[in-house]
N, C-alpha and C positions, 0 to 999 in steps of 0.2 A: 504494500500500500504506500503510495507516494504522498508526501505532504502537499498541501495546497501551495500555490505560488506565494500567497501573502505570508505564510508561515516560513517558507524556505528563504525568501529574500528579505522579509521584514517590511514589505510594503509593495505597492504596485505603482506603475508610472502615473496613472491618474491621481493617485493619492499624493505623490511627490509634487505634481503640478499644482494641486490644490494648496498644499503647504507653501509652495513658492509664490502662488498668487496672494495668499494671506500675508506673506512677508513683504511682497511688493505693495500691497494695500497699506500695511502698517508704515512702511517707509514713506509712502505718499502722505499719510496723515502727519508724520513727523516733519516732512518738508513744509506742509501747509501750516503747521503750528509754528515753525520757525519764522515764517513770513507774517504771521498775524501779530497784531499789537496787543498781546496779553501780558498781564503782570509776570514778572520774572519768576517768582516762586511757583506760580501755577504752571507756567510753561516748563520749568525744570522738572517738576514732579510728573507732569504728563509725559515728557520726553524720556525720563528715566523709567517710568512704568512701561511705556511702549518698548523701550530697549530691552527690558527684562523679559517681556513676552516674546520678542523676536529672538533673543538669545536662547530661551527655553525651546522654541520651535526648532531652531537650528541644531541645538544639542540633541534633542529627542529624535528628530527625523533624519537630518542629513549626516549626523555623526553616529546614527544608529544606536544611540544609548537607550532608546525606548525599549529596545528588544534585548538589552543586556540583563545579566543576572542582578539580583538585588544586592549581592555582595560587592559588586563593582560600585554601586551607589554608596554603600556603607564605607567603601574605601575612599571615594572622592569627596564626600560631603564634609568630613572633618577637615580636609585640606582647604575647602572653600571657607569654612568658618575661620581657620587659621589665617588665611589671606585677608579676610575682612578685619580680623583683630589687628593684623599688622597695619592695615590702613588707619585704624584708630590710633595706633601707637605713633604714627608719623603725622597725624593731623595737627597736633599742637605746634609742631615745627613749621608747618606750612602757614598756620595762622600768624606765627611770630614773624615769618618772612614777609607776609602781606603787610603787617604793621610797620615793618622797617623800610618800606618803599618810600622814596621821597615824593612829596606831594606838590 
């Protein structure tokens, strides 16, 4: 008994085209938001949120991690947390440099 094409490959061509179209639409929304005169905080939150969604789609479908074992997720997730914590370690230094700029 042979497995179905979706199980063997991890997705079909129409599925990848739909994911690509969703990524293209999200990019168009990001470009539209960049040209709109919205408050900076709202625009940054929207752009960061859309970027996280796009990154998740890319990681899940085009890097095929949606079909990997859960143990791979458990291996990579702590490293993601570690990288985020490192960003918070260096954040005060970046604020200090921003305050040191001549005005």
